[in-house]
C-alpha positions in Angstrom: -20.6 -16.0 2.0 -23.8 -17.7 3.1 -23.8 -18.9 6.7 -26.4 -21.4 8.0 -28.2 -20.8 11.3 -29.6 -23.1 13.8 -33.2 -22.9 15.2 -32.2 -20.2 17.6 -30.8 -18.1 14.8 -27.1 -18.6 15.8 -24.7 -18.5 12.9 -23.0 -21.8 12.4 -19.8 -23.0 10.6 -17.7 -26.1 10.7 -15.8 -24.4 13.6 -19.0 -23.7 15.6 -20.7 -20.4 16.6 -19.0 -17.2 15.8 -19.4 -13.5 16.1 -18.3 -10.7 13.7 -15.7 -8.5 15.2 -15.4 -4.7 15.0 -12.8 -5.0 12.3 -15.0 -7.2 10.2 -13.4 -10.6 11.1 -14.9 -13.6 12.7 -14.1 -15.0 16.2 -15.1 -18.6 16.9 -16.2 -18.9 20.5 -15.7 -22.7 20.7 -12.6 -22.8 18.5 -10.7 -19.6 19.5 -7.4 -19.0 17.8 -4.7 -16.5 18.8 -4.2 -15.4 15.2 -7.8 -14.2 15.1 -7.4 -11.8 18.1 -6.8 -8.2 17.2 -6.2 -5.4 19.7 -8.4 -2.9 17.9 -11.3 -5.3 18.3 -10.5 -5.6 22.0 -10.3 -1.8 22.4 -13.5 -1.2 20.4 -15.5 -3.8 22.3 -14.2 -3.0 25.8 -14.7 0.7 25.4 -18.4 0.0 24.7 -19.0 -2.6 27.4 -20.3 -1.2 30.6 -19.1 -2.5 33.9 -21.7 -3.8 36.4 -24.3 -4.6 33.7 -24.8 -0.8 33.4 -26.1 -0.4 37.0 -24.3 2.8 37.7 -25.3 6.0 39.3 -27.9 7.8 37.2 -25.6 10.6 36.2 -23.2 8.2 34.5 -24.2 6.7 31.1 -21.0 4.5 30.9 -18.2 3.2 32.9 -16.4 0.9 30.5 -14.3 -2.2 30.9 -11.6 -0.4 28.9 -11.4 2.4 31.5 -11.3 -0.1 34.3 -8.4 -2.0 32.6 -6.5 1.2 32.0 -7.0 2.2 35.6 -5.6 -1.1 37.0 -2.6 -0.9 34.6 -1.9 2.7 35.6 -2.0 2.0 39.3 0.4 -1.0 38.9 2.8 1.1 36.9 2.6 4.0 39.4 3.5 1.6 42.2 6.6 0.4 40.4 5.5 -2.8 38.8 7.4 -3.6 35.5 5.8 -2.9 32.1 5.3 -6.7 31.6 3.0 -6.9 34.6 1.2 -3.6 33.9 0.6 -4.9 30.4 -0.9 -8.1 31.8 -3.0 -5.9 34.1 -4.3 -3.9 31.1 -5.4 -7.0 29.4 -6.8 -8.9 32.5 -10.3 -8.6 31.1 -9.5 -8.5 27.4 -11.2 -11.9 26.6 -14.5 -10.1 27.6 -14.2 -8.4 24.2 -15.4 -11.8 22.8 -17.7 -13.3 25.4 -18.8 -10.2 27.2 -18.5 -8.9 30.8 -20.2 -11.8 32.5 -20.8 -10.4 36.0 -19.4 -12.2 39.0 -22.8 -13.1 40.3 -23.6 -15.0 37.1 -20.2 -16.8 37.2 -21.0 -17.7 40.8 -24.5 -19.0 39.9 -23.3 -20.9 36.8 -19.9 -22.5 37.5 -19.9 -24.4 34.2 -19.3 -21.1 32.4 -15.6 -21.3 33.4 -15.1 -24.3 31.1 -16.4 -22.3 28.1 -14.4 -19.1 29.0 -11.1 -20.8 29.6 -10.1 -21.5 26.0 -11.0 -18.0 25.0 -8.9 -16.6 27.9 -6.0 -18.7 26.8 -6.2 -17.7 23.1 -6.3 -14.0 24.0 -3.4 -14.3 26.4 -1.4 -16.2 23.8 -2.1 -13.6 21.1 -1.2 -10.7 23.4 2.0 -12.5 24.5 1.1 -12.2 28.2 3.6 -13.8 30.5 3.3 -13.5 34.3 4.0 -15.7 37.3 1.3 -17.0 39.6 2.4 -14.5 42.2 2.2 -11.6 39.7 -1.3 -12.9 38.7 -2.4 -12.7 42.3 -1.0 -9.2 42.5 -3.0 -8.2 39.4 -6.1 -9.6 41.1 -5.4 -7.6 44.2 -5.3 -4.4 42.1 -8.5 -5.5 40.4 -10.2 -5.7 43.8 -8.8 -2.3 44.7 -10.4 -1.0 41.6 -13.6 -2.7 42.5 -13.6 -1.1 45.9 -12.9 2.3 44.4 -15.5 1.9 41.7 -18.0 0.9 44.4 -17.4 4.2 46.1 -17.2 6.5 43.0 -19.6 5.1 40.3 -22.1 2.8 42.0 -25.1 3.5 44.1 -24.2 3.3 47.8 -24.7 -0.1 49.3 -25.0 -1.8 45.9 -21.9 -4.0 46.1 -22.1 -7.8 46.3 -19.2 -10.1 46.4 -18.8 -13.8 47.3 -18.4 -14.4 51.0 -14.8 -15.3 50.6 -13.8 -12.1 48.9 -12.6 -9.3 51.3 -12.3 -6.0 49.5 -9.2 -4.0 50.2 -9.3 -0.2 50.9 -10.3 2.0 47.9 -7.6 4.0 46.2 -7.5 7.7 47.1 -7.8 8.6 43.4 -11.4 9.6 42.5 -12.7 7.8 39.4 -14.8 9.8 36.9 -16.3 7.8 34.0 -15.0 8.7 30.6 -16.7 8.6 27.2 -16.4 5.7 24.9 -14.0 7.3 22.4 -11.6 8.6 25.1 -11.6 5.1 26.8 -10.9 3.5 23.4 -8.0 5.8 22.7 -6.5 5.5 26.1 -6.6 1.7 26.0 -4.8 1.6 22.7 -2.2 4.2 23.8 -1.4 2.3 27.0 -1.3 -1.0 25.1 1.2 0.3 22.6 3.3 2.2 25.2 3.7 -0.8 27.4 4.5 -3.2 24.5 7.2 -0.7 23.3 8.6 -0.6 26.8 8.7 -4.4 26.8 10.8 -4.3 23.6 8.0 -5.9 21.6 6.5 -4.7 18.3 3.6 -2.3 18.9 1.4 -4.2 16.5 0.1 -7.8 16.8 0.3 -9.9 13.7 -3.5 -9.9 13.4 -3.8 -6.1 13.8 -4.9 -4.0 10.8 -4.7 -0.4 12.0 -2.4 2.3 11.0 -1.0 3.3 14.4 1.1 6.1 13.2 -1.3 8.7 14.5 -1.4 7.1 17.9 2.2 6.7 19.1 
């Protein structure tokens, strides 16, 4: 299939710019649809995307968004939150598989990005069947900030952290975080995803998934 490109070399279609996914599909960034979201694409991408734009301590080649997501989900499950909430926590950054891990500093500097990101966020949440209350969403955000504080201590250079003035970081978790390799992060993300969906009484596979998961669960 021939795809035209604009002057900047961006592939075009009647549905706008798109990117090829890890499973070989297309995801349309300005026309996102839940039926084009696949968890293997999310796991592949997030396990390769480094948090903090890669600005880690020199000894760490990668601290992935996938590991961060698994960490937040594990902590919420450990603290007694139901599978449904831990599952939402696992996927709180899953839209980044499609538009990247845009660091907080950029979002703060370019507020208009939120309007672009919101439809992608909504399509991914719909595909994953995420359902949480506003109170639960705030609780997930609090655990996300706990992870931020813990990552600042364990994987960033001392004194590197920046947050908007209105964000007060909570205490770091006592758990020490050690960055994992891409393949381990990928496998753990999928394993936790399928375990939590099963615990929620949902099919392990999404309609758009293509993988044979027999070897995983």
